[in-house]
C-alpha positions as a Python dict, from the first residue, in 0.01 Angstrom:
ca = {
    (1, 'M'): (0, 0, 0),
    (2, 'Q'): (-152, -69, -388),
    (3, 'N'): (-530, 39, -246),
    (4, 'S'): (-388, 348, 28),
    (5, 'L'): (-278, 473, -294),
    (6, 'T'): (-586, 465, -504),
    (7, 'K'): (-713, 590, -211),
    (8, 'T'): (-411, 881, -167),
    (9, 'E'): (-506, 1033, -557),
    (10, 'S'): (-819, 1063, -505),
    (11, 'A'): (-851, 1209, -170),
    (12, 'A'): (-571, 1455, -353),
    (13, 'K'): (-839, 1489, -623),
    (14, 'G'): (-1116, 1550, -432),
    (15, 'G'): (-1265, 1228, -417),
    (16, 'K'): (-1473, 1080, -152),
    (17, 'E'): (-1407, 723, 24),
    (18, 'T'): (-1542, 503, 238),
    (19, 'P'): (-1501, 592, 564),
    (20, 'P'): (-1398, 263, 798),
    (21, 'G'): (-1631, 73, 996),
    (22, 'T'): (-1964, 254, 795),
    (23, 'E'): (-1992, -68, 579),
    (24, 'G'): (-2375, -166, 625),
    (25, 'S'): (-2430, 125, 707),
    (26, 'Q'): (-2709, 423, 592),
    (27, 'L'): (-2379, 487, 335),
    (28, 'A'): (-2346, 131, 222),
    (29, 'N'): (-2543, 197, -32),
    (30, 'T'): (-2385, 540, -133),
    (31, 'V'): (-2195, 504, -442),
    (32, 'Q'): (-1876, 594, -417),
    (33, 'V'): (-1710, 869, -628),
    (34, 'K'): (-1391, 738, -842),
    (35, 'P'): (-1149, 1054, -923),
    (36, 'H'): (-1114, 1045, -1314),
    (37, 'P'): (-836, 809, -1505),
    (38, 'A'): (-673, 1147, -1606),
    (39, 'A'): (-659, 1296, -1257),
    (40, 'V'): (-509, 1016, -1156),
    (41, 'L'): (-228, 985, -1385),
    (42, 'L'): (-152, 1386, -1396),
    (43, 'A'): (-103, 1298, -1038),
    (44, 'R'): (131, 1016, -1132),
    (45, 'R'): (330, 1208, -1379),
    (46, 'E'): (356, 1495, -1093),
    (47, 'M'): (489, 1232, -820),
    (48, 'R'): (729, 1123, -1129),
    (49, 'R'): (904, 1431, -1234),
    (50, 'S'): (876, 1539, -835),
    (51, 'F'): (1107, 1406, -552),
    (52, 'L'): (927, 1597, -296),
    (53, 'Q'): (571, 1451, -417),
    (54, 'W'): (752, 1119, -426),
    (55, 'C'): (792, 1100, -82),
    (56, 'R'): (557, 1285, 75),
    (57, 'H'): (340, 1005, -63),
    (58, 'V'): (531, 708, 22),
    (59, 'M'): (593, 870, 382),
    (60, 'S'): (220, 923, 412),
    (61, 'F'): (181, 513, 433),
    (62, 'L'): (416, 548, 752),
    (63, 'G'): (186, 868, 896),
    (64, 'Q'): (513, 1053, 827),
    (65, 'A'): (595, 1366, 570),
    (66, 'P'): (921, 1526, 538),
    (67, 'A'): (1046, 1751, 815),
    (68, 'K'): (1219, 2091, 712),
    (69, 'H'): (1606, 1942, 686),
    (70, 'H'): (1448, 1688, 464),
    (71, 'E'): (1312, 1936, 234),
    (72, 'L'): (1623, 2046, 230),
    (73, 'L'): (1816, 1691, 88),
    (74, 'I'): (1536, 1614, -159),
    (75, 'S'): (1546, 1946, -316),
    (76, 'K'): (1950, 1895, -376),
    (77, 'L'): (1859, 1523, -498),
    (78, 'Q'): (1664, 1679, -726),
    (79, 'A'): (1896, 1915, -888),
    (80, 'I'): (2133, 1672, -929),
    (81, 'E'): (1822, 1420, -1072),
    (82, 'D'): (1727, 1737, -1306),
    (83, 'G'): (2068, 1813, -1435),
    (84, 'T'): (2117, 2141, -1255),
    (85, 'A'): (2356, 2053, -969),
    (86, 'T'): (2702, 2210, -1076),
    (87, 'K'): (2853, 2009, -793),
    (88, 'H'): (2869, 1705, -619),
    (89, 'L'): (2688, 1663, -325),
    (90, 'I'): (2820, 1628, 90),
    (91, 'I'): (2531, 1589, 379),
    (92, 'N'): (2681, 1580, 737),
    (93, 'M'): (2355, 1480, 926),
    (94, 'P'): (2382, 1342, 1319),
    (95, 'P'): (2239, 1010, 1350),
    (96, 'G'): (1828, 949, 1330),
    (97, 'S'): (1771, 1211, 1074),
    (98, 'A'): (1672, 1013, 885),
    (99, 'K'): (1891, 1066, 553),
    (100, 'S'): (1942, 740, 508),
    (101, 'T'): (1580, 718, 450),
    (102, 'Y'): (1540, 967, 153),
    (103, 'A'): (1860, 955, 5),
    (104, 'S'): (1975, 556, -27),
    (105, 'V'): (1599, 428, 13),
    (106, 'L'): (1331, 701, -194),
    (107, 'F'): (1576, 832, -423),
    (108, 'P'): (1755, 534, -657),
    (109, 'P'): (1389, 426, -765),
    (110, 'H'): (1298, 755, -815),
    (111, 'Y'): (1610, 879, -994),
    (112, 'L'): (1576, 552, -1254),
    (113, 'A'): (1182, 627, -1293),
    (114, 'K'): (1320, 928, -1451),
    (115, 'H'): (1704, 841, -1645),
    (116, 'P'): (1578, 490, -1714),
    (117, 'N'): (1828, 329, -1891),
    (118, 'H'): (2125, 491, -1619),
    (119, 'T'): (2322, 351, -1311),
    (120, 'V'): (2291, 344, -955),
    (121, 'L'): (2585, 232, -702),
    (122, 'A'): (2551, 243, -356),
    (123, 'C'): (2819, 183, -126),
    (124, 'S'): (2889, 162, 287),
    (125, 'Y'): (3084, 94, 613),
    (126, 'S'): (2894, -202, 594),
    (127, 'Y'): (2732, -438, 318),
    (128, 'T'): (2471, -565, 505),
    (129, 'L'): (2318, -245, 534),
    (130, 'I'): (2316, -96, 173),
    (131, 'E'): (2221, -465, 88),
    (132, 'G'): (1904, -377, 306),
    (133, 'F'): (1883, -32, 121),
    (134, 'G'): (1856, -205, -219),
    (135, 'R'): (1609, -443, -110),
    (136, 'R'): (1385, -118, -4),
    (137, 'C'): (1445, 17, -358),
    (138, 'R'): (1403, -314, -540),
    (139, 'N'): (1033, -347, -343),
    (140, 'L'): (939, -10, -370),
    (141, 'I'): (953, -18, -740),
    (142, 'D'): (736, -332, -737),
    (143, 'E'): (503, -211, -559),
    (144, 'K'): (500, 160, -717),
    (145, 'Q'): (524, 38, -1086),
    (146, 'N'): (240, 260, -1187),
    (147, 'I'): (377, 501, -1026),
    (148, 'L'): (756, 475, -1110),
    (149, 'N'): (674, 342, -1511),
    (150, 'I'): (962, 90, -1482),
    (151, 'S'): (966, -282, -1305),
    (152, 'L'): (1171, -531, -1236),
    (153, 'A'): (1354, -754, -1523),
    (154, 'K'): (1246, -1090, -1465),
    (155, 'D'): (1571, -1223, -1445),
    (156, 'S'): (1762, -1014, -1228),
    (157, 'K'): (1591, -905, -876),
    (158, 'A'): (1901, -975, -583),
    (159, 'A'): (1891, -776, -313),
    (160, 'G'): (2243, -627, -345),
    (161, 'E'): (2229, -615, -753),
    (162, 'W'): (1929, -584, -1033),
    (163, 'E'): (1768, -420, -1338),
    (164, 'T'): (1460, -291, -1478),
    (165, 'S'): (1251, -362, -1747),
    (166, 'K'): (1407, -12, -1886),
    (167, 'G'): (1778, -111, -1826),
    (168, 'G'): (1826, 104, -1605),
    (169, 'R'): (2098, -105, -1299),
    (170, 'Y'): (2148, -97, -902),
    (171, 'F'): (2370, -257, -765),
    (172, 'C'): (2603, -189, -399),
    (173, 'A'): (2909, -262, -239),
    (174, 'G'): (3097, -234, 99),
    (175, 'V'): (3362, 58, 134),
    (176, 'N'): (3702, -104, 106),
    (177, 'A'): (3535, -378, -140),
    (178, 'G'): (3654, -448, -464),
    (179, 'I'): (3415, -322, -784),
    (180, 'A'): (3568, -330, -1048),
    (181, 'G'): (3386, -426, -1402),
    (182, 'H'): (3093, -194, -1276),
    (183, 'R'): (2976, 165, -1427),
    (184, 'A'): (2815, 395, -1277),
    (185, 'D'): (2592, 736, -1363),
    (186, 'L'): (2478, 815, -1058),
    (187, 'A'): (2759, 711, -671),
    (188, 'M'): (2619, 709, -379),
    (189, 'I'): (2809, 644, -37),
    (190, 'D'): (2584, 635, 290),
    (191, 'D'): (2840, 623, 630),
    (192, 'Y'): (3212, 520, 515),
    (193, 'I'): (3223, 484, 902),
    (194, 'G'): (3093, 261, 1124),
    (195, 'T'): (3308, 287, 1460),
    (196, 'Q'): (3508, 558, 1606),
    (197, 'Q'): (3762, 287, 1664),
    (198, 'D'): (3764, 281, 1280),
    (199, 'A'): (3799, 648, 1250),
    (200, 'D'): (4136, 677, 1467),
    (201, 'S'): (4277, 409, 1274),
    (202, 'K'): (4510, 601, 1070),
    (203, 'L'): (4567, 280, 917),
    (204, 'Y'): (4147, 265, 822),
    (205, 'R'): (4170, 586, 723),
    (206, 'D'): (4447, 531, 460),
    (207, 'T'): (4322, 213, 359),
    (208, 'Q'): (3969, 428, 256),
    (209, 'W'): (4116, 676, 63),
    (210, 'L'): (4282, 449, -129),
    (211, 'W'): (3965, 252, -218),
    (212, 'Y'): (3809, 605, -300),
    (213, 'L'): (4047, 650, -532),
    (214, 'N'): (4134, 362, -678),
    (215, 'D'): (3827, 168, -685),
    (216, 'F'): (3503, 407, -605),
    (217, 'K'): (3608, 693, -876),
    (218, 'P'): (3745, 517, -1137),
    (219, 'R'): (3377, 306, -1179),
    (220, 'L'): (3229, 662, -1264),
    (221, 'K'): (3185, 774, -1634),
    (222, 'P'): (3275, 1078, -1756),
    (223, 'N'): (2935, 1295, -1641),
    (224, 'A'): (2881, 1108, -1316),
    (225, 'F'): (2794, 1261, -1029),
    (226, 'Q'): (2843, 1164, -638),
    (227, 'V'): (2637, 1195, -364),
    (228, 'I'): (2829, 1139, 6),
    (229, 'I'): (2542, 1103, 313),
    (230, 'A'): (2747, 1085, 612),
    (231, 'N'): (2783, 1195, 981),
    (232, 'R'): (3163, 1324, 1117),
    (233, 'R'): (3385, 1123, 1299),
    (234, 'H'): (3745, 1242, 1228),
    (235, 'E'): (3886, 1558, 1118),
    (236, 'D'): (4066, 1322, 863),
    (237, 'D'): (3818, 1112, 717),
    (238, 'L'): (3714, 1024, 357),
    (239, 'V'): (3491, 1369, 327),
    (240, 'G'): (3811, 1529, 573),
    (241, 'R'): (4020, 1439, 256),
    (242, 'I'): (3823, 1480, 13),
    (243, 'L'): (3788, 1862, 69),
    (244, 'K'): (4118, 1867, 135),
    (245, 'N'): (4202, 1785, -218),
    (246, 'E'): (3924, 1870, -413),
    (247, 'S'): (3669, 2126, -255),
    (248, 'E'): (3614, 2328, -547),
    (249, 'K'): (3431, 2042, -689),
    (250, 'W'): (3151, 1983, -408),
    (251, 'E'): (2858, 2182, -265),
    (252, 'V'): (2856, 2113, 129),
    (253, 'I'): (2547, 2100, 327),
    (254, 'R'): (2620, 2092, 735),
    (255, 'L'): (2356, 2051, 941),
    (256, 'P'): (2427, 1945, 1299),
    (257, 'L'): (2228, 1838, 1545),
    (258, 'I'): (2206, 2226, 1731),
    (259, 'A'): (2174, 2500, 1547),
    (260, 'E'): (2489, 2768, 1544),
    (261, 'D'): (2500, 3116, 1380),
    (262, 'D'): (2442, 3164, 990),
    (263, 'D'): (2210, 2762, 985),
    (264, 'V'): (2229, 2656, 612),
    (265, 'L'): (1799, 2595, 770),
    (266, 'G'): (1779, 2933, 888),
    (267, 'R'): (1752, 2791, 1276),
    (268, 'K'): (1816, 3029, 1552),
    (269, 'T'): (2110, 2938, 1712),
    (270, 'G'): (2087, 2687, 1993),
    (271, 'E'): (1754, 2543, 1806),
    (272, 'L'): (1701, 2153, 1695),
    (273, 'L'): (1741, 2011, 1420),
    (274, 'W'): (1409, 1763, 1431),
    (275, 'P'): (1236, 1849, 1770),
    (276, 'E'): (995, 1600, 1643),
    (277, 'W'): (1227, 1290, 1714),
    (278, 'F'): (1522, 1445, 1898),
    (279, 'N'): (1471, 1494, 2222),
    (280, 'Q'): (1610, 1553, 2554),
    (281, 'N'): (1722, 1244, 2616),
    (282, 'I'): (1941, 1184, 2289),
    (283, 'I'): (2078, 1487, 2319),
    (284, 'D'): (2199, 1439, 2694),
    (285, 'T'): (2348, 1109, 2601),
    (286, 'A'): (2519, 1189, 2278),
    (287, 'K'): (2674, 1539, 2501),
    (288, 'Q'): (2839, 1279, 2727),
    (289, 'D'): (3128, 1245, 2535),
    (290, 'P'): (3198, 1624, 2405),
    (291, 'R'): (3448, 1472, 2080),
    (292, 'T'): (3163, 1213, 2000),
    (293, 'F'): (2928, 1484, 2057),
    (294, 'S'): (3147, 1761, 1844),
    (295, 'G'): (3185, 1531, 1569),
    (296, 'L'): (2870, 1288, 1493),
    (297, 'Y'): (2614, 1534, 1612),
    (298, 'Q'): (2758, 1868, 1553),
    (299, 'Q'): (2920, 1760, 1212),
    (300, 'R'): (3239, 1928, 1352),
    (301, 'P'): (3476, 1688, 1427),
    (302, 'T'): (3829, 1770, 1659),
    (303, 'P'): (4203, 1600, 1648),
    (304, 'E'): (4248, 1366, 1858),
    (305, 'S'): (4448, 1519, 2097),
    (306, 'G'): (4531, 1909, 1924),
    (307, 'D'): (4879, 2092, 1915),
    (308, 'Y'): (4940, 2442, 2073),
    (309, 'F'): (4651, 2331, 2324),
    (310, 'Q'): (4627, 1968, 2435),
    (311, 'R'): (4277, 1806, 2489),
    (312, 'S'): (4469, 1582, 2825),
    (313, 'W'): (4481, 1972, 2944),
    (314, 'I'): (4088, 2007, 2870),
    (315, 'E'): (3860, 1695, 2895),
    (316, 'P'): (3932, 1601, 3271),
    (317, 'Y'): (3857, 1955, 3380),
    (318, 'Y'): (3504, 1938, 3296),
    (319, 'Y'): (3242, 2048, 3526),
    (320, 'K'): (2820, 2045, 3537),
    (321, 'V'): (2576, 2294, 3651),
    (322, 'D'): (2575, 2220, 4032),
    (323, 'E'): (2965, 2200, 4048),
    (324, 'L'): (2997, 2651, 3953),
    (325, 'P'): (3127, 2769, 4308),
    (326, 'K'): (2946, 3040, 4436),
    (327, 'D'): (3216, 3266, 4616),
    (328, 'L'): (3377, 3393, 4289),
    (329, 'R'): (3523, 3682, 4177),
    (330, 'Y'): (3439, 3788, 3801),
    (331, 'Y'): (3570, 3843, 3473),
    (332, 'I'): (3490, 3977, 3161),
    (333, 'G'): (3791, 3897, 2788),
    (334, 'S'): (3637, 3993, 2466),
    (335, 'D'): (3766, 3957, 2096),
    (336, 'H'): (3532, 4138, 1879),
    (337, 'A'): (3471, 4131, 1474),
    (338, 'V'): (3519, 4427, 1264),
    (339, 'S'): (3305, 4243, 975),
    (340, 'L'): (3002, 4121, 955),
    (341, 'R'): (3058, 3866, 624),
    (342, 'E'): (2961, 3515, 669),
    (343, 'A'): (3321, 3470, 679),
    (344, 'A'): (3486, 3637, 906),
    (345, 'D'): (3483, 3573, 1307),
    (346, 'R'): (3245, 3636, 1549),
    (347, 'T'): (3246, 3887, 1865),
    (348, 'C'): (3275, 3649, 2098),
    (349, 'L'): (3237, 3775, 2529),
    (350, 'I'): (3392, 3530, 2805),
    (351, 'P'): (3269, 3573, 3137),
    (352, 'I'): (3501, 3417, 3380),
    (353, 'G'): (3493, 3339, 3749),
    (354, 'V'): (3807, 3279, 4010),
    (355, 'D'): (3805, 3057, 4301),
    (356, 'V'): (3954, 3156, 4661),
    (357, 'N'): (4204, 2860, 4496),
    (358, 'D'): (4297, 3089, 4174),
    (359, 'V'): (4109, 2825, 3953),
    (360, 'I'): (3954, 2990, 3643),
    (361, 'W'): (3587, 2840, 3617),
    (362, 'V'): (3467, 2949, 3236),
    (363, 'L'): (3120, 3043, 3275),
    (364, 'P'): (2803, 2899, 3067),
    (365, 'D'): (2658, 3302, 2918),
    (366, 'V'): (2920, 3273, 2671),
    (367, 'W'): (2804, 3545, 2387),
    (368, 'W'): (2958, 3442, 2093),
    (369, 'K'): (2823, 3523, 1737),
    (370, 'R'): (2858, 3782, 1401),
    (371, 'A'): (2683, 4097, 1571),
    (372, 'N'): (2649, 4506, 1443),
    (373, 'T'): (2799, 4756, 1690),
    (374, 'G'): (2482, 4813, 1872),
    (375, 'E'): (2417, 4468, 2006),
    (376, 'V'): (2749, 4396, 2084),
    (377, 'V'): (2711, 4666, 2278),
    (378, 'E'): (2385, 4580, 2423),
    (379, 'A'): (2491, 4288, 2466),
    (380, 'M'): (2869, 4371, 2699),
    (381, 'I'): (2640, 4577, 2879),
    (382, 'D'): (2340, 4305, 2971),
    (383, 'M'): (2663, 4113, 3100),
    (384, 'V'): (2824, 4387, 3351),
    (385, 'N'): (2493, 4433, 3491),
    (386, 'R'): (2455, 4030, 3541),
    (387, 'R'): (2826, 3911, 3642),
    (388, 'K'): (2971, 4242, 3784),
    (389, 'P'): (3256, 4191, 3672),
    (390, 'I'): (3601, 4360, 3840),
    (391, 'S'): (3753, 4444, 3464),
    (392, 'W'): (3697, 4390, 3181),
    (393, 'W'): (3974, 4344, 2911),
    (394, 'A'): (3998, 4399, 2564),
    (395, 'G'): (4202, 4521, 2261),
    (396, 'K'): (4267, 4875, 2209),
    (397, 'E'): (4179, 4831, 1864),
    (398, 'H'): (3828, 4772, 1899),
    (399, 'I'): (3731, 5008, 2204),
    (400, 'T'): (3897, 5335, 2148),
    (401, 'S'): (3967, 5310, 1777),
    (402, 'S'): (3618, 5098, 1710),
    (403, 'I'): (3306, 5033, 1955),
    (404, 'G'): (3386, 5247, 2249),
    (405, 'P'): (3227, 5600, 2253),
    (406, 'F'): (2860, 5409, 2174),
    (407, 'L'): (2989, 5225, 2436),
    (408, 'Y'): (3029, 5493, 2692),
    (409, 'K'): (2737, 5618, 2577),
    (410, 'R'): (2501, 5372, 2639),
    (411, 'C'): (2645, 5310, 2929),
    (412, 'R'): (2583, 5680, 3048),
    (413, 'E'): (2189, 5592, 2930),
    (414, 'R'): (2175, 5256, 3087),
    (415, 'K'): (2352, 5411, 3403),
    (416, 'T'): (2586, 5087, 3419),
    (417, 'Y'): (2944, 5169, 3495),
    (418, 'F'): (3233, 4923, 3515),
    (419, 'T'): (3642, 4949, 3449),
    (420, 'I'): (3745, 4845, 3073),
    (421, 'E'): (4122, 4792, 3062),
    (422, 'E'): (4202, 4850, 2679),
    (423, 'T'): (4509, 4610, 2578),
    (424, 'T'): (4736, 4711, 2249),
    (425, 'S'): (4766, 4378, 2068),
    (426, 'K'): (5088, 4383, 1878),
    (427, 'R'): (5234, 4029, 1920),
    (428, 'D'): (5075, 3736, 1769),
    (429, 'L'): (4831, 3520, 1937),
    (430, 'R'): (5008, 3223, 1958),
    (431, 'I'): (5268, 3413, 2231),
    (432, 'R'): (4937, 3585, 2384),
    (433, 'A'): (4786, 3326, 2448),
    (434, 'Q'): (5086, 3183, 2667),
    (435, 'A'): (4956, 3309, 2950),
    (436, 'I'): (4624, 3061, 2930),
    (437, 'K'): (4786, 2857, 2823),
    (438, 'G'): (5017, 2818, 3105),
    (439, 'R'): (4711, 2765, 3374),
    (440, 'M'): (4566, 2548, 3117),
    (441, 'Q'): (4854, 2303, 3129),
    (442, 'M'): (4841, 2289, 3546),
    (443, 'G'): (4479, 2202, 3530),
    (444, 'M'): (4378, 2524, 3656),
    (445, 'I'): (4043, 2606, 3438),
    (446, 'R'): (3706, 2474, 3396),
    (447, 'F'): (3467, 2453, 3085),
    (448, 'P'): (3100, 2421, 3100),
    (449, 'A'): (3124, 2114, 2859),
    (450, 'F'): (2713, 2152, 2878),
    (451, 'A'): (2724, 2473, 2713),
    (452, 'T'): (2579, 2520, 2340),
    (453, 'W'): (2858, 2643, 2257),
    (454, 'W'): (3111, 2399, 2404),
    (455, 'A'): (3142, 2203, 2037),
    (456, 'D'): (3238, 2506, 1867),
    (457, 'A'): (3504, 2640, 2181),
    (458, 'L'): (3636, 2263, 2172),
    (459, 'H'): (3740, 2253, 1777),
    (460, 'E'): (3854, 2605, 1834),
    (461, 'L'): (4069, 2590, 2073),
    (462, 'L'): (4277, 2179, 1936),
    (463, 'T'): (4270, 2344, 1581),
    (464, 'F'): (4407, 2631, 1670),
    (465, 'D'): (4719, 2765, 1428),
    (466, 'A'): (4519, 2567, 1172),
    (467, 'G'): (4186, 2612, 1212),
    (468, 'L'): (4030, 2971, 1035),
    (469, 'H'): (3895, 3141, 1330),
    (470, 'D'): (4032, 3213, 1631),
    (471, 'D'): (3832, 3416, 1815),
    (472, 'F'): (3703, 3257, 2148),
    (473, 'I'): (4075, 3141, 2209),
    (474, 'A'): (4189, 3546, 2144),
    (475, 'A'): (3915, 3670, 2441),
    (476, 'L'): (4078, 3356, 2646),
    (477, 'S'): (4389, 3545, 2613),
    (478, 'E'): (4267, 3859, 2740),
    (479, 'I'): (4168, 3716, 3028),
    (480, 'G'): (4520, 3550, 3039),
    (481, 'M'): (4739, 3823, 3008),
    (482, 'G'): (4472, 4058, 3282),
    (483, 'L'): (4479, 3802, 3504),
    (484, 'Q'): (4884, 3786, 3472),
    (485, 'R'): (4890, 4142, 3536),
    (486, 'I'): (4665, 4129, 3848),
    (487, 'T'): (4897, 3831, 3993),
    (488, 'K'): (5259, 3958, 3904),
    (489, 'P'): (5450, 4006, 4181),
    (490, 'S'): (5583, 4338, 4311),
    (491, 'K'): (5976, 4392, 4297),
    (492, 'Q'): (6126, 4267, 4581),
    (493, 'V'): (6358, 4555, 4712),
    (494, 'A'): (6610, 4477, 4987),
    (495, 'V'): (6575, 4615, 5315),
    (496, 'A'): (6921, 4700, 5487),
    (497, 'T'): (6987, 4602, 5839),
    (498, 'F'): (7203, 4757, 6103),
    (499, 'D'): (7429, 4516, 6307),
    (500, 'P'): (7641, 4699, 6581),
    (501, 'T'): (7916, 4460, 6639),
    (502, 'A'): (7963, 4411, 6275),
    (503, 'P'): (8303, 4554, 6128),
    (504, 'W'): (8282, 4840, 5916),
    (505, 'R'): (8391, 4750, 5552),
    (506, 'P'): (8395, 5000, 5298),
    (507, 'T'): (8218, 4986, 4974),
    (508, 'F'): (8304, 5026, 4616),
    (509, 'K'): (8049, 5359, 4714),
    (510, 'W'): (8144, 5478, 4926),
    (511, 'I'): (8527, 5477, 4808),
    (512, 'K'): (8381, 5647, 4425),
    (513, 'E'): (8217, 5955, 4605),
    (514, 'N'): (8543, 5935, 4898),
    (515, 'E'): (8720, 6029, 4612),
    (516, 'R'): (8543, 6250, 4425),
    (517, 'E'): (8535, 6431, 4767),
    (518, 'Q'): (8918, 6461, 4847),
    (519, 'A'): (8952, 6555, 4472),
    (520, 'R'): (8690, 6865, 4555),
    (521, 'E'): (8880, 6908, 4857),
    (522, 'T'): (9226, 6976, 4738),
    (523, 'E'): (9059, 7231, 4435),
    (524, 'I'): (8916, 7425, 4701),
    (525, 'R'): (9219, 7482, 4908),
    (526, 'K'): (9437, 7589, 4579),
    (527, 'L'): (9181, 7893, 4589),
    (528, 'D'): (9222, 7954, 4887),
    (529, 'Y'): (9552, 8045, 4869),
}
């Protein structure tokens, strides 16, 4: 690796290398140009200064380079290293995204090179795993000491606890293990839960939280930085509790496998995180369990059961693409946002099909995003042309009081005509959602778990009343109320039947009318005399 370093630095500064396999050829007598010592020194100093350059250098020996999400992680760690970060850091990435390579292997040696007398504490759910990272950090310092300008202390080289010649120190521990007697300037936790079974155990989560409060945090020096890099398995996991109790102290970077709206990397909705690595086979395997996919891969964990909407009403009723019936009656429900702010709800257009058994099939082409009026209107007309709905249900405050004039103008221009039944949403959403809740509870709704938006929808359904957004539920509720109006039974009117053999019995109404008629006749007779 040392020879490779010299070649890399040489090539970077314009030096020439002897191509492999040319020894003994006409180039054998050519004098090889070596980089000037000053150029080598500048290259090394740049790698010590820049964590990105250090990562590029080390990864080049593996034939790799940092991807876009790695560069984001690198920039956040660089800010911590430079002391310019103002908050602790949480990075949530799916498994296999190489987060540990950059954060737990490449970063500690570089950090200790810049802060020679600091101490790094590294923790993980498995001591074996974190000790392995410690060994790789130690070996990097040993191999690259000419670049980092630090070396290992001769009397301290254990994989899980070692020191540098300049007083820097690294030690690691398993989550929930005792770490008394150590103090850290930089404390890192890399994957705090190893299995879904542990994540679902409240006892395990409680134990881990107490360890964090009573063992991990007391080991930090007053100005120490914390870095947590993990994937989410449960809404009440360590990250969930930290954000519930001290969110103002943390910066959270959430990187789902499949991009959603307002992606931190600027990806388009549906775009993969790392297409050079994550392929369709990985995605198909991940989606086999929607809960795992939502938490582990999308970093949006859903509750185990749900409150208003129960998981048991949803997961047994997933359907595959080829199971969608052909003869369906189509309807659409929508909920429209009135703001494009990042924290605002999204506009949600939900097309459904109803089969001959009155089962609702939520169709996969749900349109759900933050958008301006023009984009929403065009999406509505496109959906009408595609689905030919019998009816469209939406709130009056969204249509007549908002987008209506522009929508009707564009419908005339595009020669697309459909019926919008406007509703007045005076009642609480919990009440308006009762109709769709009843159908769901009876197993009368089918969901496309294969759709890219489904993880968001499932999360919203299971966190309803506790979540920040409810646009999917609001649109679905419009559908529930609309179908209820269609199928509501008309009032039964009793039809009188005449039986000539039955004895006549006066009714109360006949008696009252007869009394009034007799009184009237009496008055007339008085006037007649």
